[in-house]
C-alpha positions in Angstrom: -75.0 34.8 70.8 -76.2 35.0 74.5 -73.0 36.2 75.4 -73.2 39.1 72.7 -77.0 40.2 73.7 -75.9 40.0 77.5 -73.2 42.8 76.5 -75.4 44.5 74.7 -78.1 44.8 77.6 -75.4 45.8 80.0 -74.6 48.4 77.7 -77.7 49.4 77.4 -78.5 49.1 81.0 -75.4 51.8 81.5 -76.8 54.0 79.0 -80.0 54.3 80.5 -78.9 54.4 84.0 -76.2 57.5 83.1 -79.3 59.5 81.1 -81.7 59.3 83.4 -79.0 60.3 86.3 -78.8 63.1 84.0 -82.7 63.7 83.7 -82.7 63.4 87.7 -80.0 66.2 87.8 -82.3 68.9 85.3 -85.0 67.7 87.5 -83.7 68.9 90.5 -82.1 71.7 89.0 -78.5 71.1 89.6 -76.0 73.7 90.0 -74.2 74.6 86.3 -71.0 74.6 88.1 -71.2 71.3 89.4 -67.9 69.0 87.9 -68.9 67.1 84.6 -67.0 64.3 85.1 -69.1 63.2 88.2 -72.9 64.3 86.7 -72.5 63.2 83.0 -72.4 59.3 82.2 -70.1 57.7 80.4 -70.4 57.4 76.7 -71.4 53.5 76.0 -68.9 52.8 73.6 -70.5 50.3 70.6 -68.8 46.8 70.3 -67.7 45.8 67.1 -68.6 41.9 68.0 -72.1 43.2 68.8 -73.1 45.1 65.4 -74.1 42.1 63.2 -76.6 40.7 66.0 -79.9 40.5 66.0 -81.5 44.3 68.1 -84.0 43.5 69.9 -87.2 45.7 68.8 -87.5 49.0 71.0 -90.1 49.0 73.5 -93.3 50.4 73.3 -92.4 53.3 75.1 -95.3 54.4 77.9 -96.3 57.7 77.6 -96.0 59.8 81.0 -97.9 63.0 81.0 -96.4 65.9 83.1 -96.8 66.7 86.7 -99.5 69.6 85.9 -98.1 70.8 89.4 -95.0 71.0 88.4 -93.4 74.6 88.1 -92.2 75.0 84.1 -88.7 74.7 82.9 -88.3 72.3 86.0 -86.1 70.2 83.7 -84.1 72.9 82.5 -80.6 73.9 84.4 -80.5 77.1 85.8 -78.5 79.8 83.6 -74.8 79.8 83.6 -73.0 83.9 83.7 -72.1 85.0 80.5 -68.4 84.1 80.1 -67.1 87.2 79.7 -63.7 88.5 78.0 -61.3 87.1 75.1 -59.6 85.0 77.1 -61.8 82.0 77.4 -61.2 81.8 73.1 -57.4 81.6 73.6 -56.4 78.3 75.0 -54.7 76.6 73.1 -55.5 72.5 71.6 -55.5 69.7 74.2 -58.0 69.5 77.0 -61.1 71.9 76.5 -61.6 73.9 79.6 -64.0 73.1 82.0 -67.9 74.5 82.1 -67.6 75.0 77.8 -70.3 76.2 76.1 -70.5 73.1 74.4 -70.6 71.4 77.7 -73.6 73.6 79.1 -75.9 73.1 76.1 -74.9 69.0 75.2 -75.9 69.1 71.7 -76.9 66.2 70.4 -75.8 64.6 66.5 -78.2 62.0 65.1 -77.7 61.2 61.3 -80.4 60.2 59.4 -81.3 58.8 56.1 -84.2 60.1 53.7 -86.5 57.8 55.2 -85.9 59.0 58.6 -83.8 55.9 59.6 -81.1 55.9 62.1 -77.5 56.0 60.8 -75.6 57.3 63.5 -76.4 58.1 66.7 -73.6 60.3 69.1 -73.3 59.5 72.7 -74.9 63.1 73.2 -77.7 62.0 71.8 -77.6 59.1 74.1 -77.7 61.1 77.4 -80.5 63.5 76.2 -82.5 60.5 75.7 -81.2 57.6 76.8 -81.4 55.3 73.8 -78.3 53.7 73.1 -77.2 53.6 69.5 -77.4 50.0 69.6 -81.2 49.7 70.0 -81.2 53.0 67.3 -79.1 52.6 64.5 -81.4 51.3 61.7 -84.2 52.3 62.9 -86.8 55.1 62.1 -87.2 58.0 64.1 -90.5 57.6 64.0 -90.0 54.9 66.6 -89.7 57.2 69.3 -92.1 59.9 68.6 -95.5 58.1 69.5 -97.6 60.8 69.0 -98.9 60.7 65.4 -99.4 64.3 65.0 -95.6 64.5 65.7 -94.7 62.0 63.5 -96.7 64.2 60.6 -94.0 67.1 61.6 -91.2 65.2 61.6 -91.7 63.5 58.6 -92.6 67.0 57.2 -89.4 68.4 58.3 -87.7 65.8 56.8 -89.6 66.6 53.6 -88.2 70.2 54.0 -84.9 69.4 54.2 -84.8 67.6 51.2 -86.1 70.7 49.4 -84.4 73.3 51.1 -81.2 71.7 52.5 -82.5 72.7 56.1 -84.8 72.9 58.8 -85.0 74.4 62.0 -87.7 74.4 65.0 -88.7 72.1 68.2 -89.8 69.1 68.3 -90.5 66.6 71.1 -89.4 63.4 71.6 -89.6 60.7 74.1 -87.1 59.6 76.4 -86.3 56.1 76.8 -88.7 56.3 79.7 -91.5 57.4 78.1 -91.1 61.2 79.5 -91.4 63.8 76.4 -88.0 65.7 75.5 -89.0 69.2 74.3 -85.7 70.0 72.3 -84.7 72.6 69.6 -83.5 71.0 66.5 -81.6 72.1 63.4 -81.7 69.4 60.2 -79.2 69.7 57.3 -78.7 68.1 54.3 -75.6 66.0 53.6 -74.1 63.9 50.4 -71.5 61.7 50.6 -69.5 61.8 47.7 -71.4 58.4 46.3 -74.6 61.4 46.1 -75.7 59.7 48.9 -77.8 62.5 50.5 -78.6 61.9 54.5 -79.5 64.2 57.1 -77.6 65.9 60.2 -79.9 66.5 62.9 -78.3 68.7 65.8 -80.6 68.5 69.1 -80.2 70.3 72.3 -82.5 70.8 75.1 -84.7 73.2 74.2 -84.8 75.1 78.3 -81.1 74.7 77.9 -81.1 77.1 75.1 -83.7 78.9 76.3 -81.4 79.7 79.4 -78.7 80.0 77.3 -80.6 82.6 74.7 -81.9 84.7 78.2 -78.9 84.8 79.7 -77.2 86.7 76.2 -80.2 88.6 76.7 -79.4 89.3 80.0 -75.8 90.3 79.3 -76.6 92.6 76.0 -79.2 94.2 78.4 -76.7 94.9 81.2 -73.6 94.9 79.4 -74.9 97.3 76.2 -78.1 99.2 77.5 -77.1 99.6 81.1 -77.1 103.0 82.7 -73.9 102.4 83.9 -70.4 102.0 82.2 -69.3 98.6 82.6 -65.7 97.2 81.8 -63.9 93.9 81.4 -60.7 94.0 81.7 -57.8 90.7 81.6 -55.4 90.0 84.1 -52.7 92.4 82.6 -55.3 95.0 83.4 -56.2 95.8 79.5 -59.7 96.7 78.6 -61.2 93.5 76.5 -65.0 95.1 76.5 -66.7 98.1 77.6 -70.3 99.4 76.9 -71.1 102.5 75.4 -72.0 104.4 78.7 -68.0 104.0 80.1 -66.8 104.8 76.8 -69.4 108.3 76.7 -68.0 108.8 80.0 -64.5 108.3 79.3 -65.1 110.5 76.2 -63.1 107.7 74.2 -64.2 105.9 71.5 -65.7 101.6 72.1 -62.7 100.8 69.9 -60.2 102.7 71.3 -61.2 101.6 74.7 -59.9 97.7 73.8 -56.3 96.4 74.6 -55.4 99.7 76.3 -55.0 100.2 80.2 -56.7 102.9 82.1 -53.6 105.3 82.2 -53.8 105.2 78.0 -57.4 106.1 78.2 -58.0 108.7 80.8 -55.6 111.5 82.1 -52.8 110.9 84.0 -54.1 111.9 87.7 -57.3 110.2 87.6 -55.7 107.3 86.2 -53.3 106.9 88.7 -55.7 106.5 91.5 -58.0 104.1 89.4 -55.1 101.7 88.4 -53.8 101.7 92.0 -57.5 100.3 93.3 -57.5 98.2 90.1 -54.1 96.4 90.8 -55.0 95.7 94.0 -58.6 93.9 93.6 -56.4 91.8 91.3 -54.3 90.5 94.0 -56.5 90.4 97.0 -60.0 89.4 94.9 -61.5 92.0 97.7 -64.0 93.8 95.5 -64.0 97.7 96.0 -67.3 98.9 96.1 -68.8 102.7 95.7 -65.5 104.6 95.7 -66.2 108.4 94.6 -63.7 109.9 93.1 -63.9 113.5 91.1 -63.5 112.6 86.9 -61.1 113.6 84.5 -62.0 116.6 82.5 -63.9 114.7 79.9 -67.0 115.0 78.2 -68.7 114.2 81.4 -66.7 115.7 84.0 -68.1 115.1 87.4 -68.0 112.2 89.6 -67.9 109.0 89.4 -68.3 105.8 91.9 -66.5 103.0 91.3 -66.3 99.7 92.2 -64.5 96.1 91.0 -64.4 93.0 91.6 -62.1 89.9 90.3 -63.0 87.4 88.0 -62.7 83.9 88.0 -63.8 80.6 86.1 -65.1 77.5 87.4 -61.7 76.4 87.8 -60.4 79.5 90.1 -58.2 80.9 87.7 -58.4 84.5 87.6 -59.6 85.7 84.0 -59.1 89.6 85.5 -61.7 91.5 87.1 -64.9 93.9 86.1 -66.1 97.1 87.1 -68.8 99.0 87.0 -69.2 103.0 86.7 -71.7 105.4 87.7 -72.2 109.2 87.2 -72.9 110.2 90.8 -72.2 114.1 89.9 -75.8 114.8 91.1 -76.1 112.7 94.1 -72.8 113.9 94.8 -73.7 117.9 94.4 -76.9 117.3 96.5 -74.6 115.8 99.6 -72.1 118.4 99.2 -75.4 120.9 99.4 -76.7 119.5 102.1 -73.1 119.1 104.0 -72.5 122.8 102.9 -75.9 123.8 104.1 -75.1 122.1 107.9 -71.9 123.9 107.6 -73.5 126.9 107.1 -75.5 126.5 110.1 -72.6 125.2 112.0 -71.3 128.3 111.4 -74.6 130.1 112.5 -74.9 128.5 115.7 -70.9 128.9 116.7 -70.8 132.7 115.9 -74.4 132.8 118.3 -72.8 130.7 120.6 -69.5 133.1 120.9 -71.2 136.3 121.0 -74.2 135.1 122.9 -72.4 136.7 126.2 -70.7 139.6 124.6 -71.4 143.2 125.6 -68.6 145.1 123.5 -68.9 145.5 119.9 -65.4 145.8 119.3 -65.4 142.6 120.4 -68.6 141.1 118.5 -67.0 142.7 115.2 -63.7 141.0 115.8 -66.2 137.6 116.4 -68.0 138.3 113.0 -64.5 139.0 111.2 -62.8 136.2 112.6 -65.7 133.3 112.5 -65.8 133.9 108.5 -61.9 133.8 107.6 -61.7 131.1 105.8 -64.7 129.1 106.2 -66.9 131.6 103.7 -63.9 134.1 103.2 -60.0 135.0 102.4 -60.7 138.8 104.0 -63.1 140.2 106.3 -64.2 143.5 107.5 -66.6 144.8 109.8 -67.2 148.7 110.0 -69.3 150.6 112.3 -70.6 153.4 112.7 -68.9 155.7 115.6 -72.6 155.5 118.0 -72.6 152.2 117.9 -69.2 151.7 119.2 -68.9 154.6 121.3 -72.8 153.7 122.9 -74.3 156.8 121.5 -78.2 157.2 119.7 -78.2 155.8 116.4 -78.5 158.8 114.2 -82.3 159.8 113.2 -81.0 161.2 109.7 -79.7 159.3 106.3 -76.3 158.3 106.1 -73.7 160.7 103.7 -69.8 160.7 103.1 -69.9 162.5 106.8 -71.1 159.5 108.3 -68.4 158.6 110.8 -66.9 155.3 110.4 -64.8 152.9 112.2 -63.5 149.6 111.1 -63.3 147.8 114.1 -63.2 143.8 113.6 -60.7 142.4 110.6 -59.6 138.7 109.6 -57.4 137.3 107.2 -55.4 133.6 106.1 -52.6 135.7 105.6 -49.9 138.2 106.7 -47.8 141.5 104.9 -48.0 144.8 104.5 -51.0 144.6 101.9 -53.1 142.9 104.6 -52.3 145.5 106.8 -53.2 148.7 104.7 -56.3 146.9 103.3 -57.3 145.7 107.6 -56.3 148.1 109.8 -58.4 147.5 112.8 -59.4 150.9 114.1 -58.8 153.0 111.1 -61.8 155.7 109.9 -63.5 154.8 106.9 -64.5 157.4 104.3 -66.7 156.7 101.1 -67.7 158.0 98.0 -71.8 158.5 97.9 -72.4 157.0 94.8 -69.6 153.8 96.2 -71.1 150.9 97.2 -70.5 151.2 100.6 -72.4 154.7 100.0 -75.3 152.5 98.3 -75.7 149.8 100.6 -75.5 152.3 104.0 -78.3 154.3 102.3 -80.5 151.4 100.9 -79.6 148.3 103.4 -79.0 146.5 99.8 -76.7 144.3 100.0 -74.3 144.2 96.6 -72.2 140.9 95.4 -69.1 142.9 93.1 -66.9 140.7 90.7 -64.2 142.1 88.4 -61.8 144.7 88.6 -64.3 147.5 87.6 -66.8 146.9 90.4 -64.3 146.5 93.1 -62.9 150.2 92.3 -66.0 151.0 93.4 -66.3 149.8 96.9 -65.2 152.8 98.7 -63.8 156.4 96.5 -61.4 156.4 93.3 -57.7 155.7 94.1 -58.3 154.9 97.8 -55.2 152.7 99.0 -56.7 149.6 100.6 -58.7 148.8 97.3 -55.4 148.9 95.1 -53.7 146.8 98.2 -57.1 144.4 97.5 -55.9 144.3 93.9 -52.5 143.3 94.8 -53.4 140.5 97.4 -55.8 139.2 94.3 -58.9 139.8 95.4 -61.6 139.3 92.6 -64.8 139.2 94.0 -66.7 141.2 97.6 -69.6 141.3 99.3 -71.0 144.2 101.0 -73.3 143.4 103.2 -75.4 145.9 105.8 -75.3 145.5 109.3 -79.1 146.3 110.6 -80.8 146.6 113.6 -84.6 147.3 114.0 -84.7 148.5 110.5 -81.3 151.0 110.9 -78.4 150.3 109.3 -75.9 150.3 111.7 -72.2 149.6 109.9 -70.9 146.8 107.3 -69.4 143.5 106.5 -67.1 143.4 103.9 -65.7 140.1 102.9 -63.9 138.9 99.9 -62.3 136.2 98.2 -58.8 135.8 96.6 -56.1 133.9 94.2 -57.8 130.5 92.6 -61.2 130.5 95.1 -64.3 130.5 93.2 -66.4 133.9 93.3 -69.2 134.2 95.8 -72.8 133.5 94.3 -76.4 134.1 95.3 -76.7 131.3 97.8 -73.3 132.7 99.7 -74.9 136.1 99.4 -78.1 135.3 101.1 -76.3 133.5 104.2 -73.9 136.3 104.7 -77.1 138.1 104.9 -77.9 135.8 107.3 -75.2 136.5 109.6 -74.6 139.7 109.1 -78.3 140.6 110.3 -77.7 138.2 113.5 -74.4 139.9 114.1 -76.7 143.3 113.8 -78.9 142.0 116.7 -75.4 141.6 119.1 -74.0 144.8 118.1 -77.4 146.9 118.8 -77.8 145.4 122.3 -74.1 145.8 123.2 -74.8 149.6 122.0 -77.8 149.9 124.5 -75.9 147.9 126.9 -72.7 150.8 126.7 -75.1 153.7 126.6 -77.1 152.1 129.9 -73.6 151.3 131.9 -72.3 154.7 130.7 -75.7 156.1 132.4 -75.8 153.9 135.1 -72.3 154.8 135.9 -72.4 158.3 135.5 -75.4 158.5 137.8 -73.2 156.3 140.6 -70.0 159.0 139.9 -73.0 161.7 140.0 -73.6 160.6 143.7 -70.3 160.1 144.9 -68.2 162.6 146.7 -67.1 164.6 144.4 -64.2 165.9 146.6 -63.1 164.1 149.5 -61.5 166.6 152.4 -58.5 165.9 154.2 -59.8 167.0 157.6 -57.6 168.0 160.6 -55.6 165.1 162.2 -56.9 162.7 159.7 -55.4 162.2 155.9 -57.6 159.7 154.0 -57.5 157.3 151.0 -59.6 155.7 148.8 -60.3 153.7 145.8 -63.8 152.9 144.2 -64.2 149.9 141.5 -67.4 149.4 139.6 -68.6 145.6 139.3 -68.1 144.0 136.4 -72.0 143.2 136.0 -72.6 146.1 133.2 -75.1 148.4 133.7 -75.9 146.3 137.0 -73.9 148.8 139.4 -74.1 148.3 142.7 -75.2 150.8 145.0 -71.9 151.3 147.5 -71.0 154.5 148.9 -68.3 156.1 151.1 -68.2 159.8 152.7 -65.7 161.6 154.4 -67.4 164.7 156.5 -65.6 167.1 158.2 -67.4 167.9 161.7 -67.0 170.8 164.4 -64.1 170.9 166.8 -62.0 169.2 164.0 -63.5 165.5 164.2 -63.7 163.7 161.2 -67.1 161.1 160.4 -66.1 158.4 158.1 -68.8 156.2 156.3 -69.0 153.3 154.6 -72.2 152.0 153.1 -74.1 148.8 150.5 -77.4 149.4 149.4 -78.3 145.4 148.8 -79.5 144.8 144.7 -78.0 146.4 141.6 -78.6 148.2 138.6 -79.9 152.0 138.4 -82.3 152.2 141.0 -79.9 150.7 143.8 -77.7 153.9 142.8 -80.3 156.1 143.2 -81.1 154.7 147.1 -77.6 155.2 147.7 -77.4 158.7 146.5 -80.8 159.4 148.6 -78.7 157.1 151.7 -76.1 159.3 151.3 -77.7 162.5 151.7 -79.6 161.3 154.7 -76.1 160.5 156.3 -74.6 163.7 155.7 -77.6 165.8 156.7 -77.6 163.7 160.1 -74.3 164.3 160.7 -74.7 167.6 160.3 -76.6 167.8 163.0 -73.6 166.2 165.2 -75.3 163.2 166.2 -73.7 160.2 167.7 -73.3 157.3 165.0 -75.7 155.5 167.0 -78.3 157.8 166.8 -77.5 159.0 163.5 -78.1 155.3 162.4 -81.4 154.7 163.9 -82.7 158.2 162.3 -81.4 156.6 159.0 -83.3 153.6 160.0 -86.5 155.2 160.6 -86.1 156.7 157.0 -86.0 153.3 155.5 -90.1 153.9 154.2 -89.0 157.0 152.3 -85.8 155.6 151.3 -86.6 152.3 149.7 -86.3 151.6 146.0 -90.5 151.2 145.6 -93.0 151.0 146.9 -92.7 147.5 147.2 -88.9 147.2 148.0 -87.9 147.3 151.6 -85.1 149.2 152.3 -82.1 147.0 153.1 -78.5 148.9 153.2 -75.4 147.8 155.6 -73.5 150.8 156.9 -70.5 151.2 158.9 -70.4 155.2 160.6 -67.5 156.4 162.5 -66.2 159.8 164.0 -62.5 160.9 165.0 -61.6 163.2 167.6 -58.3 164.2 167.2 -58.5 166.8 170.2 -59.0 163.5 172.3 -57.6 161.0 170.2 -61.3 158.9 170.4 -62.9 156.6 167.7 -66.9 156.4 168.1 -67.8 153.8 165.9 -71.7 151.7 165.1 -72.8 149.3 162.7 -75.7 148.4 160.5 -74.8 144.9 159.8 -72.0 146.0 158.2 -68.5 144.1 157.8 -66.3 145.3 160.6 -64.0 147.6 159.9 -60.1 146.8 160.6 -57.6 148.8 163.4 -54.0 148.9 162.6 -52.1 150.2 165.4 -48.2 151.1 165.0 -45.6 148.5 166.2 -43.2 149.8 168.6 -40.6 151.5 167.2 -39.1 154.7 169.0 -39.3 158.0 167.4 -42.0 160.2 166.6 -45.1 159.3 164.6 -45.7 159.7 161.2 -47.4 162.1 160.1 -49.5 163.2 156.4 -48.3 162.1 153.4 -45.2 159.7 154.8 -45.1 156.6 154.3 -47.0 153.7 156.6 -44.6 151.8 159.0 -47.1 148.6 159.2 -47.5 147.4 162.5 -50.4 145.3 164.5 -53.7 145.2 162.9 -57.0 143.3 163.9 -60.8 143.5 163.4 -62.9 145.6 165.3 -65.6 143.6 167.2 -68.4 145.8 168.0 -72.3 145.4 168.0 -73.2 144.0 164.9 -76.5 146.0 164.3 -79.3 145.1 162.0 -79.1 146.4 158.4 -80.8 149.6 158.0 -84.7 148.5 157.4 -84.6 145.4 159.2 -84.9 146.8 162.6 -85.6 144.6 165.6 -81.7 145.1 166.8 -80.5 148.2 168.6 -77.5 149.8 167.5 -75.0 150.9 169.5 -71.4 152.9 169.3 -68.6 151.8 170.9 -65.8 154.6 171.7 -61.6 153.5 171.2 -59.0 155.5 172.2 -56.5 155.5 168.9 -52.4 155.6 169.3 -51.3 158.3 166.9 -50.6 157.1 163.6 -53.1 154.2 163.4 -54.8 153.0 160.1 -58.9 152.6 160.2 -59.8 150.9 156.9 -63.4 150.4 156.1 -64.1 148.8 153.0 -67.5 147.0 151.6 -68.0 143.1 151.1 -67.0 143.1 147.3 -63.6 143.1 148.2 -63.5 140.6 150.8 -66.0 138.1 149.7 -65.5 135.3 147.1 -67.6 132.7 146.2 -65.8 129.9 147.8 -64.6 131.2 150.6 -65.7 132.6 153.8 -65.7 136.1 155.2 -62.9 135.6 157.6 -60.5 134.4 154.9 -61.1 138.2 153.0 -61.0 140.1 155.9 -57.5 138.1 157.4 -56.5 139.2 154.3 -57.0 142.3 154.2 -55.0 142.3 157.7 -52.2 141.3 156.6 -51.5 143.5 154.0 -52.8 146.2 155.7 -50.3 145.1 158.6 -47.0 145.4 155.7 -45.4 148.7 155.5 -46.1 150.8 152.5 -44.5 153.5 151.1 -47.6 156.1 150.9 -51.7 155.3 152.3 -52.2 155.5 148.9 -49.7 152.5 147.6 -51.6 150.8 150.9 -55.3 151.5 148.7 -53.5 149.5 145.6 -51.9 147.1 147.4 -55.1 145.9 149.0 -57.0 145.8 145.4 -54.2 144.1 143.8 -55.7 141.2 146.6 -58.3 140.9 144.8 -59.6 137.1 143.8 -60.6 136.5 140.3 -63.4 134.1 141.2 -65.4 136.8 143.3 -69.1 138.2 142.4 -68.9 140.6 140.1 -69.7 143.3 142.7 -68.8 147.0 143.5 -66.0 147.4 146.3 -65.2 150.6 147.6 -62.5 150.9 150.1 -61.4 153.7 152.2 -58.5 154.2 154.9 -57.9 156.9 157.3 -54.7 157.4 159.4 -55.7 159.0 163.1 -53.4 161.4 164.4 -53.6 163.9 167.2 -54.2 167.4 165.4 -51.3 169.5 164.0 -48.3 170.0 166.5 -48.3 173.1 168.7 -52.1 173.4 168.3 -53.0 175.5 171.3 -55.8 174.4 173.4 -57.0 174.9 177.0 -59.9 173.2 179.0 -61.5 173.4 182.2 -63.8 172.0 184.4 -66.6 174.1 186.5 -68.7 173.3 189.1 -72.8 173.6 188.2 -72.3 177.0 190.2 -73.2 180.8 189.3 -69.8 182.0 190.3 -69.0 179.4 187.5 -69.8 182.0 184.9 -67.4 184.8 186.3 -64.9 182.5 186.5 -65.8 181.0 182.9 -65.3 184.5 181.5 -62.0 185.2 183.3 -60.4 182.4 182.2 -61.2 182.8 178.8 -60.0 186.4 179.0 -56.7 185.2 180.2 -56.2 182.7 177.5 -57.2 184.6 174.4 -55.0 187.3 175.6 -51.7 185.0 176.0 -52.3 183.9 172.3 -52.4 187.7 171.4 -56.4 187.3 170.1 -57.6 189.9 172.2 -59.3 191.3 169.6 -62.0 188.5 170.1 -62.3 188.6 173.7 -65.6 190.9 174.3 -67.7 188.8 172.1 -65.7 185.6 173.1 -66.6 186.7 176.9 -70.7 187.3 176.1 -71.2 184.0 174.4 -69.1 181.5 177.0 -71.0 183.8 179.4 -74.3 183.0 178.2 -73.6 179.5 177.3 -72.0 178.9 180.5 -75.1 180.5 182.3 -77.9 178.0 180.5 -75.9 175.2 181.7 -75.8 176.4 185.5 -79.0 177.2 185.5 -80.5 173.3 183.9 -77.3 170.9 185.0 -76.1 169.5 188.6 -72.8 168.5 187.1 -69.5 170.1 186.1 -69.4 171.7 183.6 -66.7 171.8 181.1 -65.2 174.9 178.7 -62.6 173.9 176.3 -60.8 176.0 173.8 -58.8 175.4 170.5 -57.0 177.6 168.3 -56.8 176.7 164.9 -58.0 178.2 161.6 -60.7 179.4 164.1 -61.3 179.8 167.8 -63.3 177.0 168.8 -65.1 177.4 172.7 -67.0 174.3 173.4 -69.0 174.4 176.5 -70.3 170.3 178.0 -72.7 169.6 180.8 -74.2 166.2 181.5 -77.9 166.9 179.9 -78.7 165.0 177.0 -81.1 167.4 176.0 -80.0 169.8 173.2 -80.5 173.6 173.5 -82.8 175.1 171.2 -83.0 178.2 169.9 -86.1 180.3 170.4 -87.8 183.9 169.5 -88.0 186.4 172.6 -90.5 189.1 172.7 -89.7 192.2 173.8 -91.0 192.5 177.1 -89.2 188.9 177.7 -86.5 189.0 179.9 -84.4 185.5 178.9 -84.8 183.9 175.9 -82.7 185.6 173.5 -78.5 184.2 174.6 -78.6 181.5 171.6 -79.7 184.1 169.6 -76.6 185.9 170.7 -74.5 182.7 170.0 -76.3 182.7 165.9 -75.8 186.1 165.3 -72.6 186.9 166.7 -70.2 183.2 166.1 -69.3 182.2 162.9 -70.8 178.6 162.7 -72.5 177.2 165.9 -74.0 174.2 167.3 -74.6 170.7 169.6 -73.4 167.4 170.1 -74.2 164.6 172.4 -70.7 163.1 174.2 -71.4 160.5 176.2 -74.8 161.2 178.3 -74.7 164.4 177.7 -74.1 167.1 175.3 -71.2 169.7 174.3 -72.4 173.1 172.9 -69.8 175.0 170.4 -69.3 178.3 168.5 -66.5 179.4 166.4 -65.1 182.5 165.9 -63.5 184.2 163.1 -59.5 184.9 163.8 -58.6 188.4 163.1 -58.3 188.9 159.3 -59.8 186.0 158.6 -63.3 187.4 158.9 -66.2 185.7 156.3 -66.1 188.7 154.2 -62.5 187.8 153.2 -62.7 183.5 153.3 
């Protein structure tokens, strides 16, 4: 007996320990995936040798009040994921899969007789309440319920079951330690073969039942009521379950999904990509999240975001994959709209940067046409008023069919004869007044055209360009005005062809914005062209219109305007014939740019020409120009600042007199030592040895403080003199000496002609130079025409010099066979020599030169020029210069050395003034 009792005691201790462990896990909230083999106690088997042993009375349970501070449901296990997919029910006979629903709920079974005595007590019941069957079989169930109110409810439930055959409800039992356990119970009436009734009680922990019910409710809510499409697929990627949302997205009934693959339910193009993603997830186990795809053409076409993950059970066995599908059409379109707006804003910015520094209407038109192809359109054309293209004033009247339009910008996504017909650059555009182009030109209201009927109305009926557009498949077109200050200055035509969507109102609004920006740039280009034309016209008007070719000098010149638009420079050059076959060569540069600099240049050039007519020495002329600086300034607040070089060449004496005011020094190339005659006018340049003339720099005109000095040089015949402005030899990164050295190198080489030498010099200009005007003046200096008769004498400053001068003149003119000029020449020479003898004390020079006229020059050492005065009737003298003025063709005086030269010219017989 004692052994039986001990054995039963061990069994009871084991069961109690197992139940306590189970309850402890529930109290700790053990994870549902914990292995059951280690967590669940082993059921205590009832030994047959102890079945008849007296059963000790169960100890009085000690009710343990629950901790009021403990959270509700502390004993219940956390909810387990819902095992989806029919594959869970497809296991064959044998060991059940781990973690099944029965293991989760642990349904306890007890058999009672009609009196409430325990007949059978299952191991799950032992685990649930901790009571072994040895202590309960044969006892009333009331012994487990210390609460009399609960006992009354249990008895009522037994009676209700006996009457109706079943009962269901909740109850609270006490485990072996007296801890209350809430259970969900089902009582059924059973009758054995002898007709004896029994009661089968199925119990499960209420918290676990509630958790399963909650999980099922959540599953139903997520699966059936979710706005997301949900799909469960097996390892063959066949649908095992889908919700109604996904069925509606796919346009396929729920029943038609089950057992089929994605490729059997969706169109091929969409299914191939999705199936590839499903296979990847199933093979690798790496989830794919939020992949956006275009949905197939179904009842709810648009864009879908798909996510897939692999499903495994608690043992790690792959069950299949689960997927969610979300309709992101609105989100995608919103993002696409934002991206669309961003791209268009980028296009506007890009176009602005491309034309921001352009001031040529044709280039702006081409940039506008190119910028919208292919991002906005397939074909584009920019049509401008001829006034805009040529920089003229805008018309003040309305546009009609006589308005001259030019197609200056074209672009297309393709080439071909049709494109050439429709988009021929530079073509003159005509239109009917009631056409789309005519209406937009008149009203400035853009138009959106679509369809063949409207497209035929773009220009005029039968226009070959529109026929070419039809051949190209154009189906939508925008005709948008290009406006500036409220005036329509042109049209922008964009068109789409083929399968591309037609234009909409957003496209029209964007194109109008782009056209408005382009219109401002085009109008700026028109104003620029007009101002540049005006500036260049003024500048060219102020420059020499005809450059003379004086005796003994061959001249070539080039003038290159700067590339800075209306900012024309103040560079100029001039060739001024002087008496005695002498020639003045001038190059100057007014500091600054613009119309005011050009106007100042014109005034300065005029002043130099006027002073040159007085036959002043170069240094004296520059000093007089400097004294006029205040009157020649560009404005009252701006002082004159200009540089100039002034050279006078006398072919008779082969002397060059040069002075400069802060200007670039001239370059002189002396012919080499080859034998033979020097080259004459029009011949090739043989080259030679070049050098930069070392001259006193002088201060720029308008600065002062530095005296101007002249340098006189003896020039070999055939020498080449080069005068230029700084725009030719200066650059941003090199010294002035580098440019001058390059100029010398070029001029030292032989050239076919002096004109070819000019071109060779211009070809050496660097691309990186400042955008400044360039003035270049080349002069080949000779010794006059071959065989020109010249005679000269030096006479003492004595009274006898007058008669001697008359005899020399008479004999020389007789020798030259122009005796007709003798009387007048003798009279004028005697008057001038008499004046020189009267005031001078040094020798007097007399020189005659026979050219196109007879030139007579009288020189003396006195610097003061003669002054003509009007003698009264009673005066005995004072009429000499008046006679010279009346009888000579021209006369004048010039400084030479420390003295002066008074000269006059007489026309040769047959070349009197009335025949000139």
